[in-house]
N, C-alpha and C positions, 0 to 999 in steps of 0.2 A: 234238379233237386236231388240231394244225396241224403243217405242215412248213415249215421255213425254209431257203431256198436259200443256198449260199455261192458266192462268186466263186472263180475259179481258172482254170488253163489249160484250154483246150478240147481235145477229143479230136481226134487226128489221127495218121496212121501215123508211127511213128518212123523215122529213117534205117535203123536196124537191121531193122525190119519190111520196108522197101522193098528192101533188099539181099537179105533172105532169100526174098522172093517174086519177085525179078527185075525190079522196077519201075524200078530205076536200071540202065540198060543192058540190052540184049538183050530188048526188050519183046516180041518175037515168041514167046518161050517162057514167057510169064507164066501163062497161063490155068490149065493143069493144076495146078501146084504151089500157086498162089494159092487156087484153089477147094478143094483138099484141106486146106490150112492153115486156111482160114476154117471149113470144116466141122468140123475137129478142135477148133478153139477154141470153136465154138458149142456142141459136145457136152459140153465140159468143165464141171463144176459150179463154183459160186461157191466161192472159197477165201479164206484169209487174213481170216476173219471176226473183227471185233473191235468192241467196244462202248466208249462213253465217255459220261460224264455231260454234260449241259448245265449251265448256271449253277445250275439248281435240280434237284438229283437226285430230288426228290419227284415232279416233273412232266415232266422232260426226259431223253431218252436219244438218243444218236447211234448209228446202226448203219452199219458200214463193211465192205466186202468188195471182192474183186478178181476179174476174169475174165482169161483168158489172152490176150485181145485185145478189140477192139471187138465188142459183141454187139448184137443187136436185142431190144427188149422187156425190158430189164433192169427188175426190179420187186422190191418187198418187200411181202408180204402179212402182216398183223398182226392179232391179236385176243386176247381173254382166254380163248379156247379154241382148240384145234388146228383148228377150222373157219375161223379167221381172220375175215374180214369187211371189212377195209379193205385197199386196194391203193395203194401209193405208188410213184411213179417216182423214182429217185435222181438226184442230180447225179453226172456221170461225168467223171473227170479222167484225163489221161494224164501221163506223166513221161518224161524223157529216157533214151534208151538201154535201154529196156525195152518189151516189147510189151504188158505188162499194162495194164489199165484199172481205175481205183479208183473205187468207187461209194460214195456217202454219202447217208443219209437222216437228217435231224434231226427228231426227234419231240418234240412239245410237247403240253401239256394231257392228259398221261397221268394215271391214277388212282394215288394214293399207295399204297405197300405192296402192289402188285398184280403177279401174274405174267402176263407177255405172251408169247405164242407168235408166232414169226416164220418166214417162209419166203422164201428168196432164190432167184430163178429168172430165166431169160431164154429167148427162143425157141430151142428145140432142145436146151436144157441140162437136166441133172439137178437137181432142186431140192435146196437145202441148208437144213435146219431147225435151229431153236434156240429158246431162251427166255431171258428175263431178268425180273428183279423190280425194280420201282422202290423207291426208299427210302421208309420209312414216315414219315407226317407226324408222329407222336408221337415223343417223345424216348425212344429205346431204345438199349441197348447194341449195338455193332457191332464187327467186326474188319476191319482192312485191312492190306495188305502194302505195304512200301516198300523200294526197292532201285534200283540203277543198274548200268550197264556189263554188259549181258547178252550181246549177240551171238548167234551161232548156234553151239552147242556142246553136248556131252553134259551138261556141268554146268548149262547153261542149261535144258535139258529137265528135269533133276532139280528145278530150282527151280520151273519151271512146274507140275510135279506136286505139289511141296510146297505151292504156293499153293492148288492144288485141295483137297489133303488137309487143310489147316488151315482151310478154311472162310472165307477172306477174302472180304469182299463187294465189294472193288475193290482195284486195285493202283495205286500211285503210283510212277512209274518216272522217276528223276532223271537221264536223259540217257545218252548213248552207248548207243543202242538196238540197232542192227543191225550197225554197223561196215561199212557199204557203202563208206565212204571210210576207208581204213586210216591215211591220213596224219594226220588229226586237227588240222591247223592251217588248214584252209580253203584250202590251196595245192596240193593233190594233183594230179598228172597222171593220165591215164586208166589207167595201169598200177597205180595205187594205188586204183582205184575198180572196184567190181563191183555195180552197182545191182540186179542180180538177187538179191543177198543180202537185200534188203528183202522179197522174196516168200518166201524161205526163212524169214526171221524171223516174218512174219505167220503162215505155216503152222505154225511151231513153237509160237507162243502161242495159236493158235486153240482148243485144248482147254480153256483157261481164259477167254480173252478173248471167246469167243463167248456166255459166260454172265454174266460180271461186267465192269464197266468197267475198262479200263487207261488211266489218266491219265498221259500222257507229258510229258516236259520235254526240251528240246534240250540236247545236250552239244556238246563240241567236234568230235565225229565226225559231227554232224549238219550241219556247215558243209562242204558238198560243192562244191568248186570247179567252176565252169561250170554249176551248177544254180541259176541266179537270182542276183540282185545280192548276197544275203546267203548264198547256198548253201542256202537252206531250202526251195526249191521241191519237192524230193523229199519231204521231210517233210510239207509242207503238202498235197501231193497224196494222201498216205496216211492222214493223221490229222485227226480233228475234235475240237475242244475248245470250251469255252464262248465263246471269242472276245470276252471282256469285259475284256481287259487293255489295256496300253499299246500303241499302234500298231494295225495292222490285221491282223496275222498270228495265228497259232495258238500263239505261243511263250509268252505270258504270259496268265494267267487266274486266276480265283478261283472257289471254290464252297464251299458249306456242307453238310456231311453230319452230321446229328445235332447234337451240341454241339461239333463241331470245325470250324473254318474253315481252308481250305487256300488257299495262295497259291503259284502257280508263277511263277518268275522265269527269265529268260534270263541265266545266268551269263556267256555269251560277251560280253554288253554291258559287264560290270564287270571282267573278269579282266585281270591284268597279265601273264599267262603267254603265251597265244596271242591276239594282239590283232586278228585280222582284222576282227571285227564290234564291236570295243570302241567304246562310245559311240554306237551307231546309234540308240538310243532315249534314252539319257542322262537328262537331267533330267526328261523326260516319264515315264520309267519310275520314277524315284525319287519323283516327286510322286504317281503312281498307287499305288505301294507304301505310301507314308505314308497316303494316303487310305483304303486298304484296311485297314491295320493299325489306324488310329484308329477306323474304323467297326465293325470286328469286335470290338475291345476294348471299345467302348461298348455292345455289345448284351448284354442280359441273358441271352439264350438261347444264347450262345456261351461256353464255358468255356475251350477251348484253341485256340491258333493254331499251325498247322504250316506252315512255309515250305520249299519245295523248289526246288532248283536244282543245277546239276551240279558247279561247282568248289568246293573246300573252304575254308570260313572258318577251320577248325581241323582239322588232321590232321598227325600226326608222321611218317607214311610218306614216306620220302625220295624216292619216285618223282615225286610232284608236290607233296607237303607242303601248305602253306597258301597262300592267295592274298591278298596285301595289297589288291588291288583290291576284292575282296568286302568286306573289313573296312572300307576307306576309304568305300566307297559306302553300305553297308547296316547295318553293326554297330550304330551309334548308334541307328538306327530300331528295330532289334530290341530294344535295351535300353530305349528310351523307351516302347515299347508292349508290352513284356513278352512278346515272342514266346516260346512254350514250347518248341518244338522246331524246330530247323533241320536239314534232312536233305539230304545231298549224296552224290556218287559220286566219280568221277574217279580217286581212288586205289583200286586193286583190292584192297580189304581191308575189314574192319569196324573201326570205331573210335568211341568215344564220349568226350566230355568230362565233366568235373565241371561244376557250375553256373558259368556265365560272366557277368560284368558288366564293361564297360569294358576288355575285353581281358585280364581276369585271372580265375582260378578263385576264386570267393567262398565256395563250400561244396562239400565232398567228396560224390561220388555213386558210391560203389563198387558193384560188381555186387550186385544183390539189395536195394539201398537203396530207401527211400521218401523223395522230395524234393518240396518245394513250389516250383514254378517262378515264383512271384512274387519269389523271391530271385535268380533267374538263369535263363539260357537253356541248354538242353542242345543241343550240336552233335553230330550223328551223321554218320559217313561209312559209307554202305551200298553199297560199290562191289563186292560179291561176287556180282553177279547171274549171272555165268556166264563172263565173260572171264577169261583167265589171271590168276591172283592174284599180288599182289606180296608178297614175304617180309615178315613182321611182326617187325621188330627195333626195339625202343624205344631210340633214341639219347639220349644226355644232352642233345645239342642237335639240333634239326631246323632248319627254315628256313621263311621265308615269302618269296614273290616280291614285290619292290617295283615302284614305278612305272617304274623304268628296267630292269625285267627281271632285276635282280640278286637272288641268293639271300642273304637276310639271316639269319644264325644266330639262333636264339632257343631258350630252354629248353622242355622238354616237360612241365612240371608240370601243364598243363591236362588231360592225357590220364588217363581213368579206366579204360577197357577197350580192348583191342585183340586182333585175331584175323585170321589170313590165310586161313581157309577160305571156300569159297563159301557164301553164307548169304542169308537173307531177314529183314528186320525186320518183325515183326508187332506191331500195336498193337490193344489192346482199349479202346475208349472207352465209359465208363460215365457216365451222367448223375448229377446230384447226388442224394445219398442224403438221409435224413431230417434230417441235420445240415448240409445245404448243401454237402457236399464231393463234387466230381467227381474221377474217376480216369481216367488214361490209362496203361495198363499195357503196357510194352514187353517183348516176348519175341523174341529173335533166335535163329533156328534155322538150323543148318547143313544143307546139302543132303542130308547122311546122317542127319538127324533129331536130331542132338545139340544140346544147348543151348549157346549162345555167351554170351548176356547176358540179364539181366532187370533192370528197374527200374520202380518205380511212381511216377508223377508225379501230384501232387494239386493241386487249386485249390479254394478255398472262396469262397462268397459270403455 
């Protein structure tokens, strides 16, 4: 088992911390409050615990958590029994305008299909315990969840509980995660930002994310003005992902779980709507995407390719509708390499297309249908994660945003299913049967437990 370090901002007291303890001005009255604050922080347990896969879910897992401030002796104990046996020191990172410190341990060389027990602790603090199971080496059926636009809300809590109840083995979260920046265009002032919301979000998802990986993707609300050149420093301080994508950040990556390949993209790079980060990766991202699509489609052990990013290629909801930048940059690649499912958020609703090729529906895919995605790609908007939903009204004409930022009217004939309730998309991936046919079964469930949509996707070898 090995541990791989990540680079990132170093730990240091924030201006907010210095003000609270009196280190800026009035130095003579510092000692009492500062010592009390440090003692309280040290006694507080680890919180915001969340897991994520490395590039190889069979062998790799990242464990992340936060503490109320800088602590001494932060550590993770790990073992195949609750007796542990291995102790690892984390990488610890700070972020602006919060006192919390974020800790990460990247574990490699784990045993396939094995339950591991972990304990998170630091000097003077109460330990936090949990466990996780690595992916099996053999090709087995598995269930995962996908959604975006969660935030901190009662409906978000209901969806966290739903993910636990449904037995998902991991979650794929397609952006607009916590809404610590409410502006959403990467230009917000401090009045539109509350970075403490990140800690509320991480505490909210811990009942699920401390046991199964949550694989996240950036959305427009992760562009936090003042938080690094791209606004992603807050995201990067709190999350760990495979780090095998375009560029050096955590925003793009790929991994394979069973017979499904997953590709995470940064839609902020391609969008025509909010263009603060448009083109920062550019051709490098497109080249990496094509390389990943080609490699995954050529592999005999991979049946399905699922691509996730935030902005919608196809959605009729007039809040944000469709993004021409996404279509111009990536749709031809999805067609050429027969991506099976593209999943987005951004519009706070659920919507699914018919099978699409070259910008047009080529085969109907009504609710409950069985379709072969060699014929076309299914585009899903799963933006009902917990943020306030947008009304579901199917217009005769919706629109897409063009390169000039204009809303260009277009017909809505590509839409197969739509719904405005809070929901989560669940997928059951099944390996090939005796006839060489693999299945990816979609079941969309509202936070109240009612069924929103079903679809069976097949591929044969």
